[in-house]
C-alpha positions, 0 to 999 in steps of 0.5 A: 417572527425574525426566526420564521423569516430566516427559515423561509429565507434559508429555504428560498421560498415564501411561506406556504402550506404546501409540504411538497413545495417546502420538500422540493425546496429543501432538496434543492438546498441540499445540493449546495449545503452538504453536511461533510462540506459545512456541517453548520450550515447543514444543520441550520438548513435542516432546523428550517426545514423541520420548523416549516414542516411544524409551522404547516401542521400548526396552520392546518390544526388552526384552520380545523379548529376554526372551521369547527368553532364556526359550525352551528349547533344541529337542530332537531332532525327532520323526519327525513332519512337519516344521512350517512354518518359524515366525518367531523371537519378536522377529520376532513381536513386531515383526510385532504391533507393526507394524500400529500404525505407520502408513504415513507419508503421501506429500507429495502426500497431505499437501497434498491433506488441507490443500487439502480443509480450505481448501475445506470450512472456510476459514481456520478449518479450516486452523488447527484441522488445523494441530497434525495437520499438524505431527504428520504432518510430523515423521513424514516419513521423511528421504528425502522431506523435500525433496519435502514442502517442494516440495510445500507451497511450490508449494501456498502459491504457488497459495493466496495466501489461506492464513492467516498462521499456517499460513504462519509454521508451515509456514516455521518447520517447513521453514526456508525463510527461515532455513536456507540448505539451503531453496534447494537443496532448493527449487530457485532458481527456486521458492525465489526465488517463495516468498521474495518471496511470504513477504516480501510476507505475512509481512515481517520485523518492523521494529525500526529505531528511526529507521524507527519514528519516521518512520512514528510519525504514521501508527501513531498515526493508526491507534491513534486509533479505539481511543480515545473518539471516536477516529473523529471525531479521526481525521477531524479530524486527517486533514483537517488533516494529509491530504497529509502522512499520505497521502505517508507511507501511500504511502512505507510500503507494505503490506509495511512496515506490516505490518512495523511491526505493522499488519494488513490490516484495520488498513491498510484503516481508514487508507485509508478514513479518509484517503479521507473526509478528502479529501472534507472537505478540499475542503468547507473552501474551500467553507465559507469561501466560504459564510461570506463570502457570509453576511456579504456578503449579511447572511443573505439568501435568496441565501445558500443559492443561493451556497453551492451555486454554490460547491460546484458551482464547487469541484468544477467547478474541480477537474475542469476542472484534472484534465481540462486537465492530461491534455490538457497531458500528451497525450504520454503516450497518444501514446507508447503508440501506436506511430502516434504515435510521431513526433509524441511525439518531436516534442514531447519536443525543445526546439523544440517549446516555442518552436513552441507559443509562436508558435502561441499568439502567432499565435493571439491575433493572428488573432483581433484581426485577424479581429473587424474583419471578422466577428463577435466570437463567430466571432473569439473562437472562431477565436482559441481554437481556435489558442491551444489548438493552441499550448498543447497543443504546449507541453510543461507540467511534468514530471508530471501533478500540475505539469500539473494545477497549471499548468492551474489557473494558466492559467485563473486568470490569464486570468479575472483579466486579463479581469475587471480589464482589461475586455472591450477585447481578446477572450477568446482574447487573455486566454487567450494572455497567461495561458498565456504568463505561466504558461509563463514562471512554470514555466520559471523555477520548473524552472530551465530558464533560469538568466539568467531565474532571477536576474533581476526576471522571476522576481519578476513570476511569483512566484505561479506559482513558489509555486503549483508550490511548493505542488503539489510539497509537497502536491499539486495539489489543495491548490494549487488553493486560491489559484487558486480564491481568485483566480478567485472574486475575479475573478468576484465584483468589478466592475473594482474590483481592479488587476493589482498587488492581484490579484498580491499576493493570489495570492502572499500567499495561496499563501505563507500556506498554505505556512507555515500547512500546514507548522505544522499538519503538524508539530503533528499529526504530534508529536501523533500521534506521541505516541499511540504513545509517540515524541517528535518 
């Protein structure tokens, strides 16, 4: 008896034989007892509901048997017209009870009801209709369960905007990911598509301590916004450790971050914060140039003009590296066009590098010879065109990132040579020399010539190797900082420098940036990981 009392107490009503009252009470309780919130409470409520229904059936059956037992024996029929055959008392009771048992809705009707809620009220309406849907799903006959599972699986694949709580509830009810029979009920193709969609939107929570420790800086970065002045702190740490946080964001995609507990809105906040930090990161070298200008000009009126020019030069140099990087990687678009397939294959061969080197050298020689018979401007233009043809013939870098960094090296080296050694030679010659020197540094850095890598020549092209190391570690944008420094020095000095000094500044600047950024990254990651209670 105590068990029955507990069941009626869970339903929140007094004992009754009205099935409608029991169903209504169960539906009301489902609104505050959801399976994804408290599975044990839901199972207890479901058990109470099923036992209450069974109790009603027993009561009705006992009533029918009692009525039949109290009926007197039939006497001899009177000579009157035989009455119409009457139903047994049990059948009458069943007929009276039957209208109270509604017809189970078909799978198409259930899906249509939820679709109507989605169209009319969106996610809020779907969440509100979820308890009634669960009630209807529990009333689905056994023979229709597979069809119902297929109908809802198809609906979810067609409606990617269904809220996660609805997905979780349907997944738990049909056992799509936890029951081996689900694939048999859905079919292999539908089951595969559904599992992929569920894994994308509802990944399994990640509990591996090693994975959590690796993602701790990114989790701590998101948690900063909950603190006082959190937005400012996030921008500070994002600017200081931008590239390492960007790489973590790329390594832990949307699905893994959801498994780590970050919602879509939280991931969007991380993306926006890193985007803003990217702009601040590029303002840093501009600010350093502005400070140097202020000191050099003693706070004169030309400081503002120099700041504006520095900002324009920084952004212009960045765009130049991006544009030249695309030119140096021109085989990518040609490979997509069948008409240029042969040209792309020729450029991919090893011999194309030596062909490009020969064209570059020939372009410089043509310009220097032509200057004796024509104007310097015309000779330099002709030489630049031929040298440019040779440059785009050579394969530059294994990736677009490398090509952009090498483009910056080429520009910086050509400017430095032109400024330091003077205008005795044409600009096309300095471009050719800078291109060949940059190409040599790339070949040694890639290890394509073992003999060169072990020779003193590797020391000679150390600036290029250091720049490519920065590019591999933190991206081409960060690798452009020493290139921008060398270009600024080359444009600002009046032949006061030397090749050795320029080489030393370039090498030391790249090396110090590498060491300094490593130190900053370790400190920032350690502090961010502490925000989520993890020591690194």
